[in-house]
VOGU-3710 file (C-alpha; in Angstrom, 3 decimals, decimal comma):
1> xxxxxxxxxx> 19,824/6,321/-7,181  20,814/8,120/-4,008  19,233/9,939/-1,088  20,648/12,314/1,471  19,449/11,851/5,025  19,872/14,764/7,375  20,615/14,422/11,071  17,108/14,002/12,514  15,157/12,855/15,558  12,191/10,607/14,808
11> xxxxxxxxxx> 8,791/11,358/16,319  5,149/10,549/15,639  3,294/7,318/14,941  3,390/4,802/12,132  1,332/1,822/10,988  3,893/-0,944/10,469  4,091/-2,832/7,149  2,621/-6,340/6,901  4,814/-9,342/7,630  6,563/-10,632/4,522
21> xxxxxxxxxx> 7,123/-14,002/6,217  3,429/-14,489/6,915  2,329/-13,083/3,555  4,418/-15,554/1,527  3,042/-18,481/3,499  -0,597/-17,390/3,585  -0,633/-16,727/-0,153  0,916/-20,098/-0,953  -1,466/-21,959/1,359  -4,359/-20,103/-0,230
31> xxxxxxxxxx> -3,186/-21,142/-3,693  -3,024/-24,785/-2,590  -6,487/-24,753/-1,042  -9,735/-26,129/-2,426  -11,767/-22,946/-2,908  -11,730/-19,167/-2,796  -9,316/-17,487/-0,381  -8,981/-13,811/0,546  -5,804/-12,579/2,222  -6,016/-9,050/3,635
41> xxxxxxxxxx> -3,247/-6,539/4,393  -0,876/-7,584/1,609  1,780/-5,123/0,447  3,281/-5,687/-2,986  6,990/-5,654/-2,251  9,125/-7,262/-4,969  9,462/-10,479/-2,965  5,718/-10,830/-2,411  5,056/-9,955/-6,045  7,424/-12,759/-7,058
51> xxxxxxxxxx> 5,389/-15,278/-5,086  2,054/-13,832/-6,193  2,920/-13,946/-9,900  3,774/-17,667/-9,686  0,612/-18,839/-7,961  -1,178/-19,132/-11,317  0,820/-22,305/-11,921  -1,224/-24,000/-9,201  -4,469/-23,542/-11,168  -5,435/-20,260/-9,572
61> xxxxxxxxxx> -6,545/-16,814/-10,735  -5,101/-14,012/-8,631  -6,664/-10,593/-8,068  -5,290/-7,727/-5,980  -7,355/-4,733/-4,836  -6,986/-2,427/-1,831  -4,317/-4,624/-0,198  -6,534/-7,725/-0,500  -5,469/-10,735/-2,576  -8,311/-12,928/-3,813
71> xxxxxxxxxx> -7,326/-16,414/-4,969  -9,859/-18,216/-7,180  -9,755/-21,707/-8,704  -8,828/-21,755/-12,389  -8,913/-24,394/-15,126  -5,967/-22,922/-17,042  -3,262/-25,508/-17,768  0,484/-24,836/-18,039  2,580/-27,519/-19,731  6,068/-26,136/-19,063
81> xxxxxxxxxx> 5,846/-23,462/-16,358  8,589/-20,906/-15,836  8,686/-19,704/-12,232  10,264/-16,236/-12,120  11,488/-15,692/-8,549  13,235/-12,335/-9,170  15,488/-12,044/-6,100  13,228/-13,827/-3,604  14,831/-16,762/-1,799  11,525/-17,534/-0,084
91> xxxxxxxxxx> 9,701/-17,812/-3,407  12,364/-20,079/-4,886  12,706/-22,412/-1,923  9,010/-22,620/-1,059  7,865/-23,314/-4,615  10,469/-25,772/-5,917  9,067/-28,802/-3,999  5,497/-27,802/-4,891  6,374/-27,498/-8,577  8,109/-30,886/-8,501
101> xxxxxxxxxx> 4,985/-32,475/-7,054  2,812/-31,108/-9,863  4,875/-30,889/-13,057  7,118/-33,464/-14,779  9,259/-30,615/-16,076  9,608/-27,024/-14,873  12,042/-24,124/-14,914  12,921/-21,562/-12,237  14,584/-18,285/-13,152  15,851/-15,400/-11,041
111> xxxxxxxxxx> 18,682/-12,971/-10,472  22,236/-14,232/-10,738  22,718/-13,663/-6,998  19,607/-15,701/-6,153  20,797/-18,674/-8,201  24,291/-18,358/-6,683  22,829/-18,662/-3,177  22,036/-22,238/-4,066  19,571/-24,986/-3,206  21,992/-27,594/-1,840
121> xxxxxxxxxx> 19,503/-29,521/0,350  17,067/-29,859/-2,571  19,843/-31,054/-4,866  20,560/-33,887/-2,427  16,878/-34,862/-2,417  16,645/-34,667/-6,213  19,698/-36,887/-6,590  18,213/-39,454/-4,216  14,898/-39,454/-6,105  16,455/-39,416/-9,594
131> xxxxxxxxxx> 15,116/-35,960/-10,439  17,341/-34,375/-13,072  18,548/-30,817/-12,290  20,437/-28,466/-14,602  21,659/-25,174/-13,123  22,793/-22,294/-15,300  23,670/-18,679/-14,491  20,091/-17,447/-14,170  17,971/-20,587/-14,192  17,332/-24,035/-12,793
141> xxxxxxxxxx> 15,665/-26,763/-14,850  14,009/-29,764/-13,180  12,755/-33,016/-14,703  10,998/-35,591/-12,557  8,357/-35,843/-9,841  8,981/-35,431/-6,120  7,759/-38,370/-4,031  7,041/-38,845/-0,345  10,130/-39,766/1,623  12,000/-39,666/4,894
151> xxxxxxxxxx> 13,689/-36,339/4,221  16,782/-35,470/6,277  18,239/-31,974/6,489  20,766/-30,271/8,786  19,430/-27,578/11,088  21,977/-24,902/10,180  20,585/-24,319/6,687  17,926/-21,791/5,742  14,623/-22,773/7,321  13,027/-22,081/3,927
161> xxxxxxxxxx> 14,069/-25,544/2,739  12,259/-27,194/5,635  9,203/-24,989/5,096  9,168/-25,883/1,403  8,978/-29,573/2,282  6,334/-28,919/4,923  4,156/-27,237/2,281  4,411/-30,093/-0,191  4,434/-33,205/2,038  0,669/-33,142/2,814
171> xxxxxxxxxx> -0,063/-33,210/-0,952  2,072/-36,267/-1,726  0,454/-39,699/-2,076  2,299/-41,335/0,802  3,250/-40,237/4,316  6,500/-38,334/4,864  8,936/-37,602/7,658  11,130/-34,506/7,766  14,032/-35,046/10,137  16,363/-32,235/11,202
181> xxxxxxxxxx> 19,688/-33,892/11,985  21,475/-31,044/13,846  20,251/-28,235/16,143  17,643/-26,184/14,289  18,376/-22,522/13,610  15,620/-20,033/12,699  13,052/-22,278/14,392  10,604/-19,389/14,619  10,212/-19,383/10,835  9,250/-23,062/10,973
191> xxxxxxxxxx> 6,733/-22,191/13,687  5,175/-19,600/11,343  4,907/-22,223/8,597  3,260/-24,699/10,987  0,860/-21,980/12,151  -0,237/-21,256/8,579  -0,561/-24,953/7,722  -2,768/-25,447/10,756  -4,982/-22,509/9,756  -5,560/-24,149/6,372
201> xxxxxxxxxx> -6,451/-27,528/7,838  -3,125/-29,329/7,454  -2,027/-31,606/10,285  1,662/-32,020/11,132  2,819/-34,030/14,130  6,032/-32,751/15,675  8,168/-34,897/17,916  11,520/-33,465/18,977  13,466/-33,018/15,701  11,021/-34,841/13,423
211> xxxxxxxxxx> 7,909/-33,720/11,534  5,432/-36,473/10,652  3,073/-35,577/7,780  0,245/-37,709/6,450  -0,094/-37,713/2,664  -3,247/-36,977/0,657  -4,300/-34,092/2,885  -6,364/-31,167/1,597  -5,725/-27,472/2,156  -9,052/-25,928/3,216
221> xxxxxxxxxx> -9,668/-22,427/1,867  -10,284/-19,580/4,318  -9,972/-15,821/4,658  -7,039/-14,479/6,633  -5,074/-11,348/7,530  -1,339/-10,628/7,393  -0,112/-9,321/10,742  2,389/-6,495/11,182  6,054/-7,165/10,457  8,632/-7,237/13,238
231> xxxxxxxxxx> 11,494/-7,657/10,747  10,903/-4,292/9,102  9,627/-2,628/12,283  13,090/-3,134/13,753  14,454/-0,407/11,483  11,821/2,053/12,678  11,919/1,077/16,352  15,714/1,429/16,278  15,137/5,176/16,004  13,518/5,099/19,458
241> xxxxxxxxxx> 16,858/3,913/20,856  18,546/6,871/19,170  16,508/9,535/20,945  13,282/9,230/18,965  9,691/8,837/20,083  7,704/6,805/17,548  4,586/4,767/18,279  4,397/1,595/16,173  0,853/0,522/15,308  -0,199/-2,937/14,106
251> xxxxxxxxxx> 2,194/-5,352/15,799  0,906/-8,572/17,350  2,423/-8,821/20,825  1,878/-12,593/20,776  3,442/-13,044/17,356  5,500/-16,120/16,461  7,875/-13,980/14,415  11,435/-14,636/15,525  12,565/-11,126/14,667  10,444/-9,893/17,574
261> xxxxxxxxxx> 13,691/-10,632/19,443  15,010/-7,246/18,363  13,130/-5,644/21,271  15,254/-7,411/23,879  18,416/-7,283/21,765  18,235/-3,496/21,338  17,919/-3,187/25,125  20,952/-5,419/25,532  23,013/-3,311/23,128  21,862/-0,182/24,950
271> xxxxxxxxxx> 23,310/-1,438/28,220  26,881/-2,042/27,096  29,196/-4,354/25,148  27,557/-7,789/24,937  27,459/-11,115/23,104  24,464/-11,949/20,909  23,573/-15,234/19,194  21,741/-14,343/15,968  21,119/-17,882/14,683  17,363/-17,560/15,258
281> xxxxxxxxxx> 17,075/-14,007/13,921  19,668/-13,886/11,164  17,840/-11,200/9,160  18,335/-8,773/12,042  22,094/-8,913/11,418  22,422/-5,597/9,515  20,427/-3,469/11,959  22,041/-5,155/14,977  25,518/-4,484/13,560  24,604/-0,847/12,999
291> xxxxxxxxxx> 23,042/-0,424/16,432  26,107/-2,015/18,022  28,198/0,513/16,107  26,142/3,378/17,499  26,092/2,009/21,048  28,891/0,090/22,788  30,025/-2,479/20,233  29,187/-6,184/20,475  30,269/-9,736/19,719  27,882/-11,677/17,478
301> xxxxxxxxxx> 27,971/-15,461/17,162  26,412/-17,911/14,660  26,848/-15,365/11,859  27,877/-17,525/8,880  24,487/-17,510/7,169  24,819/-13,745/6,721  27,240/-14,517/3,890  24,583/-16,148/1,713  21,839/-13,563/1,834  21,035/-10,970/-0,860
311> xxxxxxxxxx> 24,659/-9,967/-0,429  27,550/-11,132/1,708  26,241/-9,076/4,594  29,395/-9,437/6,650  31,833/-8,194/4,015  29,479/-5,563/2,650  28,644/-4,131/6,060  32,324/-4,246/6,944  33,177/-1,955/4,028  30,350/0,491/4,746
321> xxxxxxxxxx> 30,767/0,652/8,531  34,448/1,425/7,978  33,285/4,726/6,444  31,985/5,551/9,952  35,288/4,486/11,519  33,774/1,231/12,799  36,021/-1,814/12,719  34,333/-5,117/11,883  36,380/-8,161/12,897  35,330/-11,429/11,266
331> xxxxxxxxxx> 36,262/-14,769/12,804  34,829/-18,252/12,202  31,061/-17,858/12,684  31,732/-14,731/14,786  31,639/-10,993/14,076  32,950/-8,390/16,512  31,919/-4,740/16,176  34,504/-2,272/17,506  33,122/1,261/17,453  36,003/2,962/19,292
341> xxxxxxxxxx> 36,664/5,346/16,382  33,052/6,196/15,434  32,552/9,379/13,394  30,323/10,748/10,652  30,729/8,945/7,315  33,556/10,230/5,150  32,165/8,933/1,881  28,886/8,152/0,146  27,407/4,909/1,455  26,606/1,996/-0,854
351> xxxxxxxxxx> 23,518/-0,127/-0,169  25,070/-3,121/-1,984  21,717/-3,909/-3,645  20,573/-5,313/-0,285  17,358/-3,968/1,209  18,334/-4,620/4,820  21,756/-2,995/4,418  20,138/0,099/2,874  17,658/0,425/5,731  20,215/-0,240/8,482
361> xxxxxxxxxx> 22,690/2,298/7,113  19,878/4,830/6,701  19,128/4,485/10,405  22,779/5,287/11,151  22,632/8,369/8,928  19,891/9,875/11,092  22,619/10,340/13,736  25,229/11,924/11,470  23,696/12,902/8,153  25,032/11,678/4,827
371> xxxxxxxxxx> 24,227/10,191/1,437  23,452/6,607/0,465  23,178/5,196/-3,039  21,319/2,126/-4,293  18,249/2,998/-2,245  15,729/1,305/-4,551  16,797/-2,027/-3,037  14,184/-1,370/-0,319  11,499/-2,242/-2,896  12,376/-5,877/-2,244
381> xxxxxxxxxx> 10,682/-5,886/1,155  9,636/-2,386/2,316  8,818/-0,124/-0,657  7,482/2,674/1,544  10,487/2,785/3,878  11,726/6,259/2,975  8,215/7,683/2,763  7,598/6,309/6,248  10,813/7,934/7,489  9,510/11,264/6,243
391> xxxxxxxxxx> 6,232/10,696/8,108  8,135/10,453/11,396  10,199/13,626/10,997  13,310/12,187/9,326  14,564/14,621/6,691  15,154/12,740/3,447  16,312/14,583/0,335  15,951/13,003/-3,089  19,132/13,450/-5,108  17,705/11,361/-7,965
401> xx> 14,154/10,401/-8,735  13,214/7,664/-6,269
//
């Protein structure tokens, strides 16, 4: 499906969507807790729905009404659970360790791309603990229980693996240590996990690169609220750097979200050609590449993890930005944006089935006008994105039913 976006200047105000990062974690902690939990301000993007639909396997009944998820204890038993993660890397990586602590045998299914992205660090742990793993095109089958351990992981992997172990370690019979053996990237996501664990009564001692977790802890149920999302707000706030005037409502100025960094990074791009390290805000890659294209160009470092997201975000953005005359130069762990030949797009844009690429390219189209296909990918994280654009004076024309 495609949309045409006319050259437009954004104006007005907008309530920002809830944080997907916090929502995943709060819902999981609620499902692991000992009573009834209510989580407010939940939006059912595809990723959140993937997590929500799997929480029943932790003996919980789930109800959703008016953006509130209520998690109740349940006595229903599942002998051979099938965790359907759709395209959600967070769901897959957070729930695998938890499933292995509860079930002797379980199966995870998802899109081909999700399975291709891999679970290397977990495979190493499973091998060490004699847990049998079979990986096929669209599924992973596990046999064996996860036990407490001294887990070691490199710091340049997705933080979701570390968070997954942080969720499960308090539930294991013995104490565990999680040691990060190289400099930690995306630390802010670990900080969000630790924040949520603390809210639900879980104690984790952190010393330099090690996390010490006592076993046999209990998640204590509570009511909580999902704060506004800086990751998705970046696409809206970007319009303010393109001549717009939009007030964003609902952001926590003291948030732990690492993607809050976009505020300073947009200013940096506005001031001229610059170098930006995106290792701690890797999901901002698509919008930062596009903003660099519209501003003065930039040199981005620590970019390799962009290749293993919902798409290969370097190659896919390279092909689409070329339609604007932007040259993307890829080196080892480096991407340079050269916008010296910037012009309106000379072809229909392709969202590459990647929500963040769709949204970033749509921001660019507000400067030139043009058509983008594959727009339903936004349902993964921000289903109301195009409706919100319309609310702030961006002219969006539906070429197909959206």
